[in-house]
PAZAPA-4460 file (N, C-alpha, C; in steps of 0.05 Angstrom, whole numbers, plus 32768, in hexadecimal, padded with zeros to 4 digits):
% residues 187
    n_x    n_y    n_z   ca_x   ca_y   ca_z    c_x    c_y    c_z   seq   type   mol
   81F6   7FA9   8114   81E9   7FB3   80FE   81F9   7FD0   80FF     1      X     A
   81F4   7FD2   80E2   8207   7FE7   80E1   81EF   7FFE   80CD     2      X     A
   81FB   8024   80DD   81DF   802A   80CC   81F4   8046   80B7     3      X     A
   81E7   8044   80A8   81F5   805E   808F   81E7   8084   80A0     4      X     A
   8207   808C   80AB   8205   80AE   80B3   81F3   80B2   8094     5      X     A
   81D9   80C0   809E   81CF   80CD   8083   81BA   80E3   808F     6      X     A
   81A8   80F9   8088   8196   8103   8085   8178   8107   8089     7      X     A
   817D   80EC   8089   815D   80DE   8087   815B   80CE   809C     8      X     A
   813A   80C3   80A1   812E   80BC   80BB   8136   8094   80B3     9      X     A
   814C   808B   80C6   814F   8074   80C3   8136   805E   80D0    10      X     A
   8139   8045   80C0   811E   803B   80C8   8129   801D   80E7    11      X     A
   8129   801A   80F7   8130   7FFA   8103   811D   7FEE   8103    12      X     A
   811D   7FD9   810A   80FD   7FC9   8114   8108   7FBF   8125    13      X     A
   80FA   7FB7   813E   8105   7FA5   814E   80EC   7F95   8168    14      X     A
   80EE   7F79   8162   80E5   7F70   816F   80DC   7F6B   8194    15      X     A
   80C5   7F6E   819E   80BF   7F70   81BE   80C0   7F5C   81C6    16      X     A
   80BE   7F47   81DB   80B2   7F34   81E9   80AC   7F35   81FB    17      X     A
   8097   7F2D   81FF   8089   7F2C   8218   8090   7F18   8231    18      X     A
   8092   7F36   824F   80AB   7F32   825C   809F   7F0F   827A    19      X     A
   808B   7F03   8265   8080   7EEF   827D   8092   7EDA   8263    20      X     A
   808D   7ECE   8251   809F   7EB8   8249   80B4   7EC1   8237    21      X     A
   80B4   7ED5   8235   80C3   7ED4   821E   80CB   7ED7   8209    22      X     A
   80C1   7ECB   81F4   80B1   7EC7   81E4   80A2   7EDB   81D5    23      X     A
   8082   7ED5   81DC   8069   7EDE   81CF   8078   7F08   81C3    24      X     A
   8076   7F0A   81B4   806D   7F23   81A9   8060   7F33   81BC    25      X     A
   806C   7F4D   81D1   8049   7F69   81D3   8050   7F71   81C1    26      X     A
   8035   7F76   81CB   8025   7F8C   81BF   8017   7FA7   81CA    27      X     A
   800F   7FC1   81BD   8005   7FCB   81C3   801E   7FDC   81E2    28      X     A
   8033   7FD8   81D9   804A   7FE5   81E5   8046   8007   81DD    29      X     A
   804F   8013   8205   805B   802D   81FE   8079   802A   81FE    30      X     A
   8085   8030   81ED   80AC   8029   81EB   80B6   803D   81F9    31      X     A
   80CF   803F   81FF   80E2   8053   8210   80FD   804D   8206    32      X     A
   810A   8059   81FB   8125   8057   81E8   8139   806C   81F8    33      X     A
   8151   8059   8201   815F   8072   8214   8178   8067   81F7    34      X     A
   8188   807C   81F8   81A9   8076   81E9   81BC   807E   81E8    35      X     A
   81D7   8071   81E0   81F0   807E   81E0   81FB   807F   81CD    36      X     A
   8209   8095   81CA   8218   809C   81B7   8238   8095   81BD    37      X     A
   8249   808A   81B4   8261   8087   81B7   8269   807D   81D4    38      X     A
   825B   8074   81DB   8262   806D   81F7   8265   8079   8216    39      X     A
   824B   8092   820A   8243   80A6   8217   8230   80A6   8221    40      X     A
   8220   80B1   8241   8205   80AA   8253   81F2   80A3   8249    41      X     A
   81E5   8092   824A   81CD   8084   8234   81B4   80A3   823E    42      X     A
   819E   80A2   8230   8193   80BE   822A   8178   80B9   8220    43      X     A
   8164   80BD   8224   8148   80BB   8220   814F   80C2   8202    44      X     A
   8137   80B6   81ED   813A   80C3   81CD   811D   80BB   81C9    45      X     A
   8116   80C4   81BC   80F0   80BF   81AB   80F7   80CB   8191    46      X     A
   8100   80AE   8181   80F1   80B2   816E   80DC   80A7   8164    47      X     A
   80D0   80AB   8153   80B3   80A5   814C   80B3   8085   814B    48      X     A
   80AA   807C   8161   8099   8057   8162   808F   8048   8156    49      X     A
   8085   8037   8147   806B   802D   8133   8066   8012   8135    50      X     A
   8053   8009   8144   8052   7FEA   814F   8043   7FD7   8128    51      X     A
   8052   7FCE   811E   805C   7FBE   8108   8048   7FAA   8105    52      X     A
   804A   7F96   811C   803A   7F7A   811D   8042   7F6E   813C    53      X     A
   802B   7F59   813B   803C   7F53   815E   8052   7F51   8166    54      X     A
   8060   7F67   8176   8077   7F68   8185   808A   7F78   8171    55      X     A
   8081   7F82   8155   8093   7F91   8140   8097   7FA8   813F    56      X     A
   8099   7FBA   8148   809B   7FDB   814A   80B1   7FE0   8141    57      X     A
   80AF   7FF8   8131   80C2   8005   8118   80C7   801F   8130    58      X     A
   80E5   8028   812A   80F2   803C   8133   80FA   8046   812C    59      X     A
   80EB   806A   8120   80F7   8073   810E   8104   8083   8117    60      X     A
   8124   8084   8115   8137   8093   811C   8142   80A5   8106    61      X     A
   8144   80BE   8112   8150   80D5   8101   816C   80E3   8107    62      X     A
   816C   80EE   80F2   818D   80F8   8102   8198   8106   8112    63      X     A
   818D   8117   811E   818A   8113   8140   8199   80FB   8151    64      X     A
   818C   80E3   814F   818F   80D5   8154   81AE   80BD   8152    65      X     A
   81A2   80C0   8132   81C5   80AE   8126   81D6   80C2   8119    66      X     A
   81DF   80E0   8132   81E6   80EB   811F   820C   80EF   812C    67      X     A
   8215   80D7   8133   8237   80CA   813C   8239   80B8   8123    68      X     A
   8253   80C1   8123   8266   80AB   8110   8277   8090   8119    69      X     A
   826C   8089   812F   8274   8071   8142   8267   8055   8150    70      X     A
   8256   8058   8159   8244   8042   8175   822C   8053   8179    71      X     A
   8219   8050   8176   81FF   8052   8184   81F6   802D   818B    72      X     A
   81E8   8041   81AD   81E6   8026   81B4   81D0   802D   81BC    73      X     A
   81B4   8010   81BA   819E   801E   81C5   8185   800B   81DF    74      X     A
   8180   8011   81E6   8171   8009   81FF   814F   800E   81FF    75      X     A
   814B   7FF7   81ED   8122   7FF3   81F1   811B   7FE9   8207    76      X     A
   80F9   7FF6   8207   80F0   7FE3   8227   80D6   7FF8   8228    77      X     A
   80C5   7FE1   821F   80A5   7FE8   8232   809C   7FCF   8243    78      X     A
   808A   7FD9   8250   8080   7FD8   8262   8075   7FAE   8256    79      X     A
   8081   7FA9   8269   8076   7F87   8268   8084   7F70   8260    80      X     A
   809B   7F84   8248   80A7   7F77   8239   80CD   7F6E   8236    81      X     A
   80DA   7F64   822A   80F5   7F5F   8233   80FF   7F76   8225    82      X     A
   8117   7F8E   8234   8123   7F9E   8232   8137   7F89   821B    83      X     A
   813C   7FA1   8202   8145   7FA0   81F1   8166   7FAC   81E8    84      X     A
   817E   7F9A   81E3   818F   7FB2   81E6   819C   7FA1   81C6    85      X     A
   819C   7FC4   81BA   81B4   7FC5   819A   81C6   7FD5   81A2    86      X     A
   81D9   7FC9   818E   81EF   7FDA   818C   81F1   7FE0   8177    87      X     A
   81FB   7FF5   816E   81F4   7FF5   8147   8214   800C   813F    88      X     A
   8221   8005   8122   8235   801B   811D   821D   802D   8108    89      X     A
   822C   8049   8117   8228   8060   80FE   8240   8064   80F1    90      X     A
   8243   8063   80D8   8253   806A   80C2   8251   8074   80A4    91      X     A
   8262   8093   809F   8262   809E   8084   8267   808B   8070    92      X     A
   8266   806D   806A   8272   805F   8054   825C   804E   8051    93      X     A
   824B   804C   8034   823B   804C   8021   8232   8028   8023    94      X     A
   8218   8024   802C   821D   8009   8026   8212   7FFF   8001    95      X     A
   821D   7FEF   8009   821F   7FE9   7FE3   820F   7FCD   7FE9    96      X     A
   81FD   7FC0   7FC1   81EB   7FA9   7FCE   81F6   7FB0   7FA3    97      X     A
   81E2   7F92   7FAC   81E0   7F8E   7F96   81BF   7F87   7F88    98      X     A
   81B0   7F8B   7F9F   819F   7F88   7FA1   818E   7F99   7F97    99      X     A
   8174   7F94   7F83   8174   7FB4   7F75   8153   7FBD   7F81   100      X     A
   8158   7FD8   7F80   8130   7FE2   7F8A   8121   7FDA   7F7B   101      X     A
   8115   7FD3   7F77   80F2   7FCC   7F74   80F4   7FB9   7F51   102      X     A
   810E   7FA3   7F59   8117   7F91   7F47   8110   7F79   7F51   103      X     A
   8102   7F64   7F41   8108   7F45   7F4D   811B   7F3C   7F44   104      X     A
   811C   7F2E   7F68   812E   7F14   7F6B   8136   7F00   7F70   105      X     A
   8139   7EF1   7F61   8133   7ED3   7F6A   8141   7EBF   7F7D   106      X     A
   813D   7EB0   7F8A   814A   7EA7   7F95   815C   7EAC   7FB0   107      X     A
   8156   7EBC   7FB9   815E   7EC6   7FD1   815B   7EB4   7FF1   108      X     A
   8172   7EAA   7FE7   8180   7E9A   8004   8182   7E9A   801C   109      X     A
   8176   7E93   8036   8175   7E9B   8052   8176   7E7E   8061   110      X     A
   817C   7E7B   8089   817B   7E5E   8091   8160   7E69   80A4   111      X     A
   8154   7E52   80A6   8140   7E3E   80BD   8150   7E31   80D4   112      X     A
   814F   7E3D   80E8   8154   7E2A   8101   813E   7E22   810B   113      X     A
   8146   7E0F   8124   8131   7DFC   812D   8137   7E18   814B   114      X     A
   8118   7E1C   8155   8118   7E29   8167   8123   7E1D   818E   115      X     A
   811C   7E04   817E   8131   7DF7   81A0   8150   7DF8   81A7   116      X     A
   8167   7DEB   818A   817B   7DE6   8193   8182   7E02   8181   117      X     A
   8173   7E0F   816C   8187   7E22   8153   8192   7E1D   8143   118      X     A
   818F   7E0B   813D   8199   7DF9   8126   8192   7DFF   8108   119      X     A
   819A   7DFB   80FE   819A   7DFF   80D9   817C   7DE8   80DD   120      X     A
   8168   7DEF   80D6   8155   7DD2   80D9   8145   7DD2   80B4   121      X     A
   8140   7DB5   80AE   813E   7DBA   8092   8112   7DA6   8097   122      X     A
   810C   7DB1   8089   80F0   7DA0   807C   80DB   7DB7   8083   123      X     A
   80DF   7DCA   8086   80C9   7DDD   808F   80BB   7DEA   8080   124      X     A
   80A5   7DF2   807B   808B   7DFA   8072   809D   7E28   8078   125      X     A
   80A6   7E2E   805E   80B1   7E3E   8069   8096   7E60   8060   126      X     A
   808D   7E65   806F   807E   7E89   806C   8092   7EA3   8067   127      X     A
   808F   7EB4   8056   80A7   7ECF   805A   8097   7EE3   8055   128      X     A
   8094   7EF8   806B   8088   7F0D   8061   80A0   7F22   805B   129      X     A
   80A0   7F43   8058   80A8   7F4E   804E   8098   7F6E   805C   130      X     A
   80B3   7F7C   8064   80AE   7F96   8078   80BD   7FA8   805C   131      X     A
   80B1   7FBC   8059   80BF   7FD3   803F   80CD   7FEB   8049   132      X     A
   80D1   7FF5   8056   80E2   800E   8063   80D5   8019   8079   133      X     A
   80CC   7FFD   8086   80C1   7FFD   809F   80A4   7FF8   80A3   134      X     A
   8097   7FF3   8090   807B   7FF1   8091   807C   7FD1   809B   135      X     A
   8066   7FD1   8099   8059   7FC1   80A4   8062   7F9A   8095   136      X     A
   805D   7F8A   80A7   806F   7F6A   8094   8049   7F68   808A   137      X     A
   8055   7F5E   8064   8033   7F4E   805A   8047   7F40   8044   138      X     A
   8038   7F2E   803D   8041   7F11   802E   804E   7F1F   8012   139      X     A
   803B   7F39   7FFE   8048   7F3A   7FEC   804C   7F2E   7FDB   140      X     A
   8057   7F28   7FC7   805D   7F1A   7FAD   806A   7F07   7FB8   141      X     A
   807A   7F00   7FC9   8095   7EED   7FDC   8084   7ED1   7FD1   142      X     A
   808F   7EC4   7FBE   808B   7EA7   7FB1   809E   7E91   7FB2   143      X     A
   80A1   7E7D   7FA8   80B1   7E61   7FAB   80C3   7E68   7FC0   144      X     A
   80B9   7E60   7FDB   80CF   7E61   7FF2   80C9   7E39   7FEF   145      X     A
   80E5   7E37   7FF7   80E8   7E16   7FEF   80FC   7E1E   8002   146      X     A
   8115   7E04   800A   8122   7DF7   801B   8131   7DF6   7FFF   147      X     A
   814D   7DF4   8006   8164   7DF5   7FF2   8176   7DD6   7FF8   148      X     A
   8185   7DD6   8013   8190   7DC8   8027   819B   7DD6   8041   149      X     A
   819D   7DC8   8051   81AE   7DCF   806E   81A4   7DDC   806C   150      X     A
   817C   7DE0   8079   8175   7DF2   8085   8181   7E19   8078   151      X     A
   8183   7E16   805C   8185   7E22   8054   8172   7E22   8040   152      X     A
   8158   7E39   8036   8147   7E41   8024   8145   7E53   8012   153      X     A
   812E   7E59   8009   8137   7E6C   7FF9   8115   7E7A   7FF0   154      X     A
   8120   7E95   7FE3   80FC   7EA4   7FDF   8109   7EB2   7FCB   155      X     A
   80EE   7EB6   7FBA   80F1   7ECB   7FA3   80DC   7EE6   7FA8   156      X     A
   80ED   7EFE   7FAB   80DC   7F11   7FAB   80D4   7F24   7F86   157      X     A
   80BA   7F26   7F96   80B5   7F34   7F73   80B8   7F53   7F80   158      X     A
   80B9   7F60   7F5E   80C4   7F7F   7F5E   80B5   7F84   7F75   159      X     A
   80A4   7F94   7F7A   8099   7F99   7F89   80A1   7F9C   7FAA   160      X     A
   80A6   7F86   7FB0   80B5   7F74   7FCD   80C4   7F85   7FCD   161      X     A
   80D1   7F97   7FBA   80F6   7F9D   7FB6   80F2   7FBE   7FB9   162      X     A
   80D3   7FCB   7FB0   80D5   7FDD   7FB9   80D3   7FF7   7FC5   163      X     A
   80F1   7FF1   7FCF   80F5   8012   7FEA   811C   8007   7FEE   164      X     A
   8116   8016   8003   813F   801A   8004   8140   8006   8021   165      X     A
   8134   7FEF   8035   812D   7FE9   8047   8120   7FD1   8050   166      X     A
   812E   7FC0   8038   810F   7FAD   8037   8119   7F90   8054   167      X     A
   8101   7F90   8068   8109   7F7C   8071   80F6   7F5E   8078   168      X     A
   810B   7F46   806E   8100   7F2D   8068   8104   7F1D   8090   169      X     A
   80DF   7F14   8098   80DD   7EFE   80A2   80D0   7EE8   809F   170      X     A
   80EA   7ED5   809A   80DE   7EB3   80A2   80D2   7EA9   80B6   171      X     A
   80BB   7E95   80AF   80AA   7E8F   80C4   80AA   7E70   80BB   172      X     A
   80A5   7E60   80DA   809C   7E44   80D1   80AA   7E3C   80EB   173      X     A
   8083   7E26   80F1   8086   7E13   810B   8097   7E0B   810D   174      X     A
   80AB   7E08   812F   80B7   7E01   8142   80D8   7E0C   8134   175      X     A
   80D3   7E32   811E   80E9   7E35   8115   80F1   7E4F   8122   176      X     A
   8109   7E59   812C   810E   7E7B   8136   810B   7E7C   8114   177      X     A
   80FD   7E9D   811B   80F5   7EB7   810F   810B   7EB6   80FB   178      X     A
   8111   7EAE   80DF   812A   7EBC   80D7   8121   7EDA   80D3   179      X     A
   8131   7EF1   80D3   8133   7F07   80C9   814F   7F1B   80BF   180      X     A
   8142   7F25   80A8   8161   7F2A   808B   815A   7F3E   808C   181      X     A
   8164   7F52   808C   815E   7F7A   807E   8177   7F7F   806A   182      X     A
   8166   7F80   804E   816F   7F81   8036   8170   7F9D   802C   183      X     A
   818E   7FA7   8027   818C   7FC2   801F   8190   7FC3   7FFD   184      X     A
   817C   7FD3   7FF5   8177   7FD0   7FE0   8184   7FEA   7FCC   185      X     A
   8193   7FE2   7FB3   81A0   7FEE   7FA9   8191   8004   7F93   186      X     A
   8192   801D   7F89   817F   802D   7F70   8180   8022   7F59   187      X     A
***
C-alpha cells in the first residue's frame, strides 16, 4: 500500500480476527501498535484508534507517524486477536484518480472469491457497504450490485457514497471472502 506524505491525518482501516478461530472479527480490543520507519527498530506509536464494526478498526496516522519518504512497517496487536503486520510505502508523489469526489459512479467492478479455495466465484448475492474517510461502514446509496462474469461483479455508487477523500468498499456474500477496495477520489 502506498501513502502520500502530507501534513494531515491518514486513516488506515484494519481487520483484526479472533486468535482462536482466526476468522471472526474481534471486538472491544485495546489495540497496540509498533512501527518501524525505513528499517529502524520497532517503537510504540499511539495513533487514534476507533472501532468501526465487528473486527474493523480505524487507525488515524498523523504526520509524526508517516514522516518518512520510504518504508513504514506496522505491527498491530490486541488481546486474544491474531497480530497483523502491514508494510506501507510513504512517498511524495501525488495519487491521481479519475473517480470524482461527490459524483456518482456507475458500474464499478470488483472480484469476489470463494472462501474455501479463494478462486473467483460466480452466482453470489453480494452486499456492498462503504466507509468514507475512516467512518463506519454503511449501505449508503450503493445500488445495482450484479454479476458480470468469471467472479467479477459491479456496483453503482451514488454521489454521496463518494463524498470523501478515501472510500473503502466492502463487498460480502455467503461462502465468499470479503472484498475490500480503497478508492482515492479527485476533487
